[in-house]
VEXKENU-537007 format. One record per residue: z, y, x of N, C-alpha, C in turn. Coordinates in steps of 0.001 Angstrom, whole numbers, padded with zeros to 6 digits, always signed. Layout:
ZYXZYXZYX ...
***
This chain:
+000266-001112+000848-000155-000298+000142-000004+001209+000498 +000574+001042+002044+000918+002301+002639-000587+002932+003677 -001564+001646+003745-002536+001593+004283-003449+002631+003455 -003423+001628+002154-004290+002517+001191-004176+003869+000861 -002865+004196+000665-002327+005759+000818-002558+006247+001683 -002788+005971+003263-002856+006945+004080-004641+006935+004205 -005267+005920+003615-006929+006005+003174-007203+007208+002197 -006201+006986+001299-006724+007873+000271-006725+009714+000679 -005275+009701+001734-005195+010914+002115-006427+011346+002913 -006709+010505+003914-007959+010849+005048-009161+011027+004443 -009624+010648+003234-010514+010679+002441-010728+012151+001994 -009146+012613+001470-009100+013593+000672-009373+014737+001484 -008785+014290+003355-009211+015368+004056-010006+015900+004171 -011145+014572+004453-012548+014443+004977-013331+015461+003647 -013021+015259+002458-013719+015943+001791-013353+017688+001398 -012383+017852+001788-011973+019327+002254-012717+019835+003428 -012650+019004+004420-013173+019734+005665-014885+019599+005205 -015439+019083+004516-016806+018723+004061-017264+020105+003560 -016337+020350+002734-016260+021514+001548-016044+023101+002058 -015267+023036+003344-014659+024001+003957-016100+024122+005112 -016857+023239+005322-018114+022943+006488-019326+023418+005504 -018986+023176+004543-020548+023986+003711-020130+025358+003296 -018964+025620+003013-018535+027132+002792-019142+027786+003447 -018568+027009+005107-018809+028302+006096-020524+028610+006345 -021138+027450+006216-022677+027098+006320-023216+028055+005614 -022789+028164+004247-023247+029195+002846-023098+030714+003765 -022028+030845+004022-021546+032162+004310-022419+032831+005875 -022582+031773+006439-023309+031984+008113-024858+032253+007649 -025300+031256+006779-026539+031705+006268-027066+032961+005148 -025987+033341+004475-026050+034396+004071-026213+035511+004750 -024780+035620+005558-025063+036653+006744-025981+036628+007742 -026260+035707+007858-028060+036079+008939-028888+036392+008222 -029063+036056+006809-030226+036497+005847-030172+037911+005653 -028693+038341+005649-028471+039889+005018-028737+040480+006475 -028443+039888+007815-028853+040331+009269-029903+040864+009235 -030643+039815+009070-032207+039626+009292-032791+040783+008090 -032680+040574+006797-033090+041536+006399-032705+043336+006509 -031710+043301+007361-031051+044675+007440-032117+044837+009088 -032319+044160+009624-033384+044641+011080-034471+044347+010521 -035240+043488+009868-036480+043688+009944-036813+044978+008768 -035780+045217+007544-036091+046571+007096-035581+047650+007268 -035174+047467+008428-034811+049197+008814-035545+050089+009199 -035630+051094+008445-036537+052280+008257-035382+053759+008825 -035584+054302+009815-035348+055656+009750-035458+056752+009037 -034661+057008+007879-035292+058371+007164-034261+059457+007436 -033461+059606+008344-032604+060745+008519-031308+060471+007899 -030985+061663+007475-029892+061708+006399-029945+061606+004924 -031421+061833+004569-031722+062027+003317-032702+060523+002804 -032321+060305+001820-033241+059108+001457-034455+059224+001031 -035225+060327+000979-036535+060669+000520-037354+061049+002093 -038079+060011+002136-039165+060476+003221-040452+060742+002568 -041448+061381+003454-042590+061863+003058-043372+061220+004266 -044557+060628+003685-045690+060034+004789-047035+060490+004104 -047709+061328+004967-049234+061575+004873-050226+060551+005445 -051385+060372+004603-052433+059184+004838-053340+059936+004642 -054537+060222+005757-055623+060836+005877-056695+060083+006062 -057559+059620+005439-059015+059015+005414-059864+060145+005922 -060460+059851+007186-061119+060726+008173-062804+059902+007525 -063573+061201+007401-064727+060836+007350-065760+061360+008365 -065871+060586+009509-066823+061069+010618-068136+061497+010330 -068831+060841+009399-069988+061035+008922-070456+062166+008532 -069205+062942+007784-069662+064419+007275-068694+065436+007471 -069080+065681+009159-068529+066419+009739-067058+066659+009960 -066433+065226+010247-065310+064794+010698-064429+065588+009686 -064424+065061+008437-063375+065873+007433-062651+064975+006962 -061651+065422+006336-060504+064704+005461-061340+064125+004091 -061688+063102+004139-061997+062832+002735-061061+061955+001556 -059986+061558+002407-058719+061391+001421-057670+061579+001669 -056920+062315+000763-055611+062535+001165-054329+062141+000417 -053402+061406+000942-052156+060568+000003-051242+060927+000321 -050462+061722-000188-048748+062041+000039-048241+061097-000385 -047628+059930+000115-046527+058968-000338-044819+059551-000082 -044470+059379-000949-042987+059745-001234-042244+058334-001403 -041016+058176-000497-040310+057151-000514-038854+057177-000828 -038353+057074-002047-037211+057014-002249-036222+055916-001901 -035675+056134-000790-034935+054722-000682-033682+054306-001398 -032882+055251-001851-032130+054871-002758-032043+054440-003840 -033245+055280-004981-033931+054729-006065-034365+053860-005871 -035400+053209-004853-035945+052417-004645-037331+052868-005489 -038036+053802-005285-039157+054234-006002-039931+054883-004767 -041191+054807-005014-042479+055043-004212-043544+055924-005080 -044084+056974-004484-045020+057674-005360-046239+057995-004641 -047203+057735-004862-048519+057930-004282-049284+059343-005003 -049290+060249-004180-049680+061628-004642-051135+061767-003977 -052099+061776-004739-053495+061762-004157-053998+063624-004182 -054176+064069-003083-054497+065267-002984-056118+065521-002985 -056806+065934-003847-058440+066076-003942-058759+066852-002808 -059687+066392-001653-060137+066984-000801-060717+068363-001038 -061207+068655-002555-061831+070032-002590-060443+070901-003268 -059653+070663-002587-058011+071337-003183-058451+072670-002374 -058424+074101-003345-058581+075067-002554-056926+075713-002287 -056807+076140-000695-056065+076827-000161-055665+078077+000147 -054601+078383-000591-054502+080081-000878-054124+080612+001076 -055333+080909+001596-055384+081293+002679-055920+082775+002741 -055534+084005+003523-055688+085394+003109-057123+085041+004117 -057205+084943+005363-057827+084942+006399-059090+083858+006055 -059119+082868+005094-060380+082306+004319-060233+082264+002780 -060662+082795+001873-060324+083029+000930-060726+081499-000355 -061613+081128+000308-062205+079854-000649-062262+078312-000009 -061290+078391+001296-061351+077043+001910-060541+075969+001350 -061292+074575+001595-060655+073842+000610-060111+072805+002116 -059130+071686+001407-058631+071667+002486-058731+070458+003321 -059840+069790+002802-060692+068396+003735-061076+069429+004880 -061301+070838+005215-062124+071159+006359-061209+071661+007414 -059693+071280+007186-058802+071616+007951-058496+070606+009052 -059052+069331+008729-058865+068512+009312-060036+068531+010736 -061076+069184+010555-062380+068957+011451-061836+070276+012115 -060947+071201+011924-060400+072565+012408-059681+072301+013627 -058437+071435+012884-057314+071317+014048-056660+069654+014116 -057602+068793+013228-057321+067397+013249-056046+067264+012280 -055068+066106+012647-054255+065788+011520-053055+066379+011360 -052749+067218+012605-051819+068514+012268-051985+069828+011629 -053005+069794+011700-053351+070909+010768-053596+070633+009659 -053831+069523+009113-054003+069034+007623-052597+068754+006991 -051687+068714+008076-050081+068149+007705-049932+069484+007480 -049841+070555+008357-049541+071842+007990-050093+072442+006939 -051186+072231+006584-051535+072688+005243-050988+071977+004022 -050738+070693+003920-050051+070274+002872-048731+070431+002842 -048058+070919+003966-046641+071233+003960-046521+072568+003327 -047637+073660+004068-047708+075236+003178-048025+074716+001465 -048834+073894+001376-049126+073764-000146-047939+073019-000810 -047466+072309-000704-046516+071799-001638-044817+071850-001331 -044530+073000-000217-043406+073026+000432-042598+072255+000670 -042656+071412+001696-041773+070199+001689-042140+070111+003516 -041434+069128+004225-041754+068888+005791-041818+067407+005628 -043052+067310+006256-043584+065784+006717-043448+065480+007943 -042886+064072+008101-042031+063786+008968-043361+062796+009717 -043718+061661+009102-044949+060574+009110-046014+061113+008974 -046877+060620+009711-048234+060785+009181-049167+059432+009858 -050497+059196+008997-051555+058276+009780-052986+059140+009549 -053694+058874+010069-055374+058990+010128-056268+057599+010343 -056670+057265+009034-057241+056212+009009-058760+056068+008771 -059487+055701+009692-060995+055876+009740-061670+054844+008802 -062865+054516+008907-064009+053774+008165-063354+052328+008869 -063336+052257+010183-063354+050969+010742-062170+050446+010739 -060885+051312+010622-059607+050773+010208-059291+050209+009104 -059961+050979+008158-060009+050322+006623-060721+049079+006722 -061890+049201+007253-062739+047779+006808-062125+046505+007229 -061378+046750+008698-060397+045581+009188-059257+045450+008585 -058495+046338+007810-057436+045601+007022-058030+045113+005972 -059006+045322+004755-059407+044617+004418-059932+043145+004307 -060618+043134+005768-061243+041656+006253-059787+040784+006463 -058874+041696+007295-058006+040825+007743-056954+040109+006443 -056967+040807+005632-056107+040433+004141-057176+039027+003270 -058104+039149+004027-059256+038067+003096-059649+038651+002002 -060040+040075+001807-060986+040629+000682-060032+041121-000110 -060172+041778-001727-059676+042139-002328-060128+042245-003859 -059750+041233-005046-060093+040994-005835-059902+041787-007019 -061147+042544-007440-061470+044004-008497-062242+043828-009175 -062125+044100-010528-062951+044582-011324-064091+045958-011255 -064811+045826-010759-065934+047161-010562-066298+047558-011672 -066372+048727-011971-066469+048996-013652-067721+049465-013918 -068786+049927-012785-069964+050342-012872-070630+049893-011611 -072213+049630-011660-072831+049422-010354-072904+051081-009871 -072661+050403-008357-072557+051653-007277-073425+051959-006295 -074559+052501-006338-075877+052929-005509-075692+054499-004867 -075800+054447-003289-075815+055675-002748-076891+055410-001639 -077174+056488-001351-078407+056430-000026-077732+057643+000953 -077372+057261+002218-077110+058248+002970-078042+059563+003611 -078076+060248+004256-078884+061463+004774-079931+061061+005405 -080106+059614+005570-081483+059428+006337-082260+058442+005296 -081436+058837+003736-082443+057743+002844-082279+056190+002809 -081439+056265+003672-080765+054578+003666-079596+053971+002388 -079941+052860+002253-078594+052474+001474-077437+052301+001800 -076287+052658+001900-075154+052387+002568-074097+052281+001916 -074008+052120+000072-073431+051541-000757-074357+050812-002367 -074138+049401-001904-074710+048878-003468-073807+047689-003783 -073216+048309-004550-072203+047199-005503-072407+047423-006762 -072408+045845-007199-072451+045500-008718-071548+045685-009581 -071538+045794-010804-070560+045667-011577-070022+044183-012205 -068421+044390-012421-068384+043268-012635-067101+042578-011585 -066030+041694-011980-065173+040948-011230-065928+040652-009893 -065267+040477-008573-065592+040200-007173-064438+040340-006558 -064834+039705-005476-063936+039922-004084-064704+040550-002861 -064307+041821-003189-064643+042907-002117-064194+042745-000458 -065213+042323+000168-064811+042437+001662-064696+043907+002124 -064348+044203+003505-064101+045339+003878-065405+046381+004028 -066735+046073+003934-067617+047006+003513-067539+047483+002248 -068059+046838+001460-068152+046957-000044-066388+047707-000781 -065379+047010-000120-064300+047768-000469-064275+049410+000295 -064882+049615+001293-064985+051080+001916-066064+051666+000697 -067091+051134+000580-068286+051570-000813-067345+052184-001836 -066503+051109-002317-065958+051470-003894-065316+052610-003567 -064410+052863-002382-063381+054172-002470-064239+055177-002025 -065148+055210-001649-065931+056222-001285-066805+056802-002194 -067088+056288-003074-068280+056145-003818-068389+057421-004953 -069051+058560-005041-068705+059732-005916-069974+059639-006721 -069954+060032-007604-071122+060398-008697-071203+062126-008938 -072286+062409-009593-072169+063670-009849-071619+063956-011147 -072037+063360-012028-071120+063319-013326-069757+063282-013798 -069483+062636-012887-067731+062588-012717-066844+062819-011754 -067229+063253-010446-067090+064265-009501-065967+063172-008580 -065067+064410-008272-063689+063881-007126-062910+063066-008008 -062100+063485-009110-061517+063038-009703-061461+061396-010206 -062838+061398-010665-063463+059777-011163-062997+059094-009470 -063650+059873-008698-063485+058779-007422-061988+058028-007115 -061046+059427-007128-059593+059300-006759-058766+058214-007760 -059269+058125-009111-058847+057051-009956-059068+055767-009316 -060067+055744-008870-060505+054484-008743-059857+054241-006926 -059816+055383-006271-059093+055124-005068-057311+054347-005263 -057109+054876-006145-055490+054483-006863-055494+052876-007625 -056582+053024-008160-056634+050992-008673-056933+050220-007513 -057417+050624-006547-057754+049955-005085-056523+049531-004694 -055539+051010-004401-054305+050968-003825-053464+049845-004605 -053378+050248-006056-052707+049350-006648-052765+047853-006454 -053823+047560-006055-054625+046280-006468-054082+045545-004560 -053984+046448-004025-053812+046076-002815-052101+045772-002401 -051237+046833-003273-049981+046612-003203-049933+045416-003767 -050035+044973-005121-049793+043932-005954-050224+042405-004833 -051143+042684-004488-051522+041242-003131-050470+041095-002460 -049979+042685-001311-049094+042182-000555-047754+041457-000987 -047821+041817-002568-046380+041406-002903-046403+039748-003328 -047549+039590-003447-047820+037908-004042-047277+037288-002149 -047246+038109-001461-046824+037350+000076-045328+037208-000032 -044850+036345+001212-043347+036488+001351-043020+037776+002039 -041949+038496+001927-041677+039742+002528-041954+039632+004410 -041575+038327+005133-041595+038016+006074-042999+038131+006680 -044007+037235+005950-045325+037422+006196-045976+038812+006078 -045475+039742+005280-045756+041003+005111-045309+041936+006911 -044102+041481+006953-043480+042000+008670-044556+041757+009393 -044566+040483+009609-045550+039932+010690-046912+041026+010694 -047606+040531+009616-049073+041469+009667-048807+042707+009656 -048132+043335+009546-048127+044699+009698-047379+045080+011254 -046762+044132+011664-046302+044709+013318-047213+044149+014083 -048129+043116+013574-049029+043060+014520-050671+043533+014035 -050777+043995+013021-052266+044566+012629-052234+046038+012274 -051229+046741+012403-050894+048137+011806-051768+048920+013215 -052763+049478+012659-053414+050553+013499-053762+051388+012822 -054187+052680+013574-054858+053868+012670-055287+054541+014181 -056247+055407+013313-057183+056237+014723-055989+057483+015432 -055044+057881+014471-054140+058791+014902-052744+058522+013904 -051897+058502+014921-050289+058306+014059-049093+058466+014814 -047851+058550+014054-046505+058814+014519-045801+057428+014403 -046367+056493+013514-045927+055774+012745-046228+054318+013502 -044925+053938+014027-045078+052666+015033-045368+051526+014270 -045556+050507+015043-045456+049053+014199-044706+048249+013849 -043567+048917+014719-042258+048336+013841-041971+049081+012819 -042009+050445+012609-041829+051389+011073-042905+050621+010085 -043731+050319+010552-044730+049738+009176-044360+048706+008541 -044190+047813+010065-043598+046487+009113-042350+046603+008460 -041238+047181+009034-040121+047269+008278-040322+048012+006866 -041161+049048+006815-041542+049393+005382-042287+048450+004387 -043564+047438+005224-043868+046542+004287-042870+045431+003868 -041981+045168+004537-041234+044310+004568-039763+044544+002976 -039588+045945+003510-038666+046675+002498-039690+046551+001109 -040523+047216+001095-041265+047180-000369-041532+046001-000710 -041558+045058-000240-042264+043679-000672-041272+043413-001956 -040092+043642-001846-039001+043333-002851-039247+044301-004001 -039982+045220-003866-039663+046104-004746-040511+045862-006063 -039875+046115-007363-040378+045643-008700-041876+046370-008923 -042661+045939-009682-043999+046697-009775-043890+048294-010268 -043168+048032-011025-042792+049623-011756-041950+050417-010706 -042135+050042-009541-041293+050994-008838-042504+052244-007933 -043737+051181-008145-045026+052403-007786-045357+053189-008621 -045471+054418-008567-046108+055724-009280-047233+055749-008868 -048478+056221-009271-049577+057068-008711-050009+058377-009600 -050119+059302-009037-050823+060435-009782-051633+061447-008482 -052357+062308-009208-053107+063373-008722-052309+064786-008895 -052566+065273-007635-051681+066735-007367-052412+067600-008593 -051316+068265-009472-051637+069130-010875-052705+069859-010948 -053777+070221-011144-054703+071268-011022-055946+071133-012148 -056564+071998-011967-057773+071788-012704-059206+071936-011886 -060247+071576-012037-061610+072167-011538-062072+073339-012219 -062447+074047-011118-063237+074979-011125-064489+075461-010068 -065477+076224-011130-066900+076412-009929-066407+078106-009038 -066190+077622-008163-066109+079041-006958-067203+078900-006214 -068014+079914-006200-068966+079807-005336-070026+078865-004987 -070122+077975-006630-071077+076916-007040-070842+075739-006362 -069093+075623-006081-068657+074606-005313-067464+074209-006436 -067470+072854-006924-066644+072340-007720-065196+072459-006643 -064426+073144-007279-062924+073427-006509-061820+073110-007311 -060833+072115-006698-059537+072007-007463-058719+073263-007144 -058198+073735-008487-057106+074702-007883-056241+073985-008572 -054882+074507-008069-053611+073636-008292-052662+074502-009190 -051925+073690-009705-051217+074770-010964-049802+074586-010212 -049376+075870-009506-047933+075789-008703-046855+075111-009578 -046861+075793-010788-045495+075094-011632-045565+073344-011954 -046353+072801-011968-046461+071547-012311-046311+070820-010820 -047120+071345-009895-047089+070468-008282-045561+070668-008625 -044839+071764-008306-043164+071799-008502-042663+070676-008880 -042874+070446-010247-042474+069518-010992-042946+068129-010668 -044062+067772-010352-044038+066455-009531-043169+066115-008540 -043353+067165-007466-042609+066447-006463-040914+066548-006376 -040237+067388-007531-039065+067027-007990-038738+066009-008462 -039926+065231-009165-039764+063988-009652-039453+062610-009479 -040392+063142-007876-039976+062154-006747-038949+061884-006217 -037972+063212-005883-036747+063267-005589-035502+062482-006214 -036189+062588-007856-034839+061523-008564-033355+062029-008735 -032621+061445-008147-030818+062075-008613-030875+062839-007881 -031614+063313-006464-031563+064525-005591-031302+065699-006619 -032397+065709-007350-032490+066585-008338-031797+067215-009180 -031185+066423-009949-030301+066345-010829-028890+067042-010962 
***
């Protein structure tokens, strides 16, 4: 009887030991997971939870101008990301050049000049920026295996030499880098710049949702090794950490808008004239609780 009692005691001790070991393993794995998440998703936003990133699409074929300008506002506390498209034909309020469009600032002074123009236009400070040219864009799309998208209408365009540089059929299809570039570049005379920006937003949404279908760790490795731009102060580590963090955000965390304004014809040129009051409301909404 004593041996049996001692055997039961040993079994109980063994069960307690196993349970404690399992608990310790769970805590260790959870701690390591949290640590990895912290390290991989760590992005320096300074003292403010709101960060501004400016992305400029450069068109070297059209006088090296800014063909696309997107201000990305990331609120790390509220877990929200706002993409604000700034039409390249936006009029700047400069005394020395009354009808200057923001797209021309890139040919004048590169990314710094365009960044400065956006800062003055919106009354905020931008810390991070990136200039993406055609080859950068095509490479990204090709590396992720293309983008599945419904093309809402056939698109045909000839360059200055009369050669067809954009030819995309209507319907669902897998766009490779070349056709994806044509999709976001194409502009027709009837619908103009705003129609093109809306297509760019659709494409960006699709790319984000495609990214979110991958594991966060996969996105971290992809951007850490694939992030490249014509000019940028965003490091590969920062790009990877952003991708890792945003992978866990729900779909409704991402908002898209066009800088408020209206199209006016100035000197026979279609020009986007901003609405200053509505612009400040748009910026304030991205700040979230900070503005309340």
